[in-house]
N, C-alpha and C positions, 0 to 999 in steps of 0.2 A: 583409498578404496578404488579398485579398478572396476569400471562399468563397461561392458562390451555391447556393441550393437552390430548385428549381422545384416548386411544389405546386399542387394544385387542391382545391376544396371537395369533401368527401365527402358525398354526398347520402343514401346508404343506410346505416343503422345496424344494429348487432346482430352477434352471433357469425357467423351465416350469411353476412352481407354481407362481413364481414372475411375469411372463408375464401375467398370468391369473388375478392376483391381479390388475395389472396396467390397464388391460382392464375393470376391474370392478370398476375403478376409486378409487383404494386404493394404498397406498404406503407401500412397504415392508421395514422393518427396524430392528434394533437391539438395545437393551438396555444392558449396561454392567457396571461393576465397583461395588465397595462395597464388601460385603461378599457374595453376591448372584452370581449365575452363569449367564453368558450372556443369554439373552432371545430374541427370535425372535418375532417381533411384526408387526402389520399392523395398518394403520391410514387412515381415509378418506382423500382423496387427497385435495379437494377444501378448507375445513376449514384450513388445514395445509398450503396450498399454500398462502392463504391470510394472515395467521398469520406470515409467514416467510417474508412477504414484509415489516414488521415493524422492525425497527432497534433494538428495545429492545429484540426481540425474539432471537437474536444472541449473546446477552451478558447479559442474565438474568437467574435467577433460575426459571425453569419452573415447574409448578405443573402438573405432569402427573397422570392421572387416568387410571390404567391398570387393566382391568377385575374388576373394581369397587374398587380396592385398590389404595390409593394415595401414591405417592412418589415424591421426588424432583430430577430433572435431569437438565443437561446442554446439549445444542445442541453441538455436537462435529464434525459432518461431514455430508455432503449430496451430492448427485449426481443429476445433472439436465440433461434432455434430450438435445442432441446437438443443436436442433433447435425448439423443441416444448416447451411450457410453462408447463412442466411436471416434477415433482420430481420423480426420478427413485429409489432412496434409501436414507435412513436417519439413522444416528447413534446418540444415546443419552448416556450420562454417568450419573450414579447415584451419588448423592451428599451426602457426610458425613459432617454433621454440625460441627464436631470437627476438620476437616482436611482442610488445605489450598487448594484452587483450583487455577490452572493456566489457564488464559483465555485472549484473546485479546479483548479489549474494544475500542469503537470508540472515537475519539477526536472531540470536538465541539469548533471551533475557534470563539473568541469574539473580538470585538472592533478593527478589523484590519483597518477600514476606519478612526478611530479616533486616530490611533497610530502616534507617532512622525515621524516615517519613511515615512508614506504616506502624512501626512499633511504638514510637514516641510522639509522632505528630498527628496521628489520626487521619492520615492521608490515604488515598487510593492511587496506586501507580497505573498509569494508562500507557499502553504501547501506541505511539503515534505512527511509527513506520515499522514495516515487517522486513524490509530489505534496504540495502544501499548500493549505489553504483561504485565499483572500484576499478582500478587499473593495476596490472602487474604482469610479469612474465608467466607463461603457462605453468612453469615448475613451482611458482609461489602461490598459485590459486588456492585459497581456503574453501572448504565446503560451506562454512558459515563463519560469522563473526560474533563473539561473545560480548554481551553488554552487561557488565557487573553493576547492579543497582544498590549494593549494600551501603554506599555512602550518600545516596541521594537524600536531600532534605525536603521537608514539606514545602510546597510552593515553588520548588525548583525543577529544572529540566536537565536532561542529558542531550547534548547536541552531537552531531556527527564528528565535529572536531575534538570532542572529549573522548572518543573511542580509542582504545589501544589496539591498533591494527598489527597483524603479523609482519614480520620482516619482509621487505620487498613489496608491500602492498600499500597503496595510497587511495584515499577517498577521492572520487571525482566530484568536485564542487564547481558549480557554474557561477562565475562572477564572485561576489562577496557572500553568497548564501551560506548558511550554516544550519541546515534543517534540524528540527527537534526529532529525536527518535523515541523518547519516553519522558513523561512528566508526572510529578507527584501532586495530585490535586487534593486539597483538604475538603472533606465531605461537608456540605452545607454552605460553603463559600459561593458556589455557583448559584444556589437558590437565593442567597442574600443579594447578589448582584442583580439577578433577574427581578427580585421584588423591588429593589431600589429603582431600577430602570422603569418599572411599571407604575410606581407611585406618582400621582399628579403633582406637579410643581405649581407655583404661583403663576408662571407664564402660561400653564395649560388651562387655568381656571378663569372663566370670564370675569371681567372687572366687577360687574353688577353682583355676581355671586360672592365675590370676595368682600364687598362692602355692605352686604345686606345686614341690617340691624337685627339683633336677636329677637326683638318684639315686633318685627315687621308683620308677622302673621296675625298678631292680636290687634293691631291698629285698625280702626274702622275706615272703610273707604269713604271718600268724599264725593258728594254729588257736584254737579256743575256749578252750583251757587255757593259751594264751600261748606254746606251743612252735611251732617251725617246722613247717610242713606238709611231710612227706617221704613218699615212696612206701614203704609197709611191705610187706614180703614175708613 
């Protein structure tokens, strides 16, 4: 799916110039990477805002036309207004067709309702991660990665290493980590664990309370001389 972005060179720099651009319904930004120097750009706000609402915009090679010249870029960062639906700033990175790119791509979960865990194990499938980091050549970049949950069993999880990645794509794992992306939790198990953790144990109960005789409350108190305390008239 081809996504186009039309930009032009931003000639004026500084905070004041950026404010004036925003008032003119434009977004200040920068494009960097490759053998070229970083370049300040500006983009019409509304077309960009609507394009960014699509998932593919965040994990696809974008076709940028800058001052009439075309080049391929990736979205790398953007800043939104704290409460307005307004893009404050945006960053793009140039793409080299011969070099690997590192990018986070979304996960699409399939067949959870038909899984063994849900149909026969009374479990609920929980999505632990919404995206993962991958590395690949630009031509191999997928818009998303499918996670098929049909074989997940109750009490089990799907990890990044379990995913079937497209050809030419590899997951970026740091060290020996293998993060969970989805897990099938049996309903009620979590409550039982919490209840067991909250129940007092012998170590939590004072020794005097543990050894108190059953009829201690009925036994009469003794006075200093060893006799029973009674009301004297």
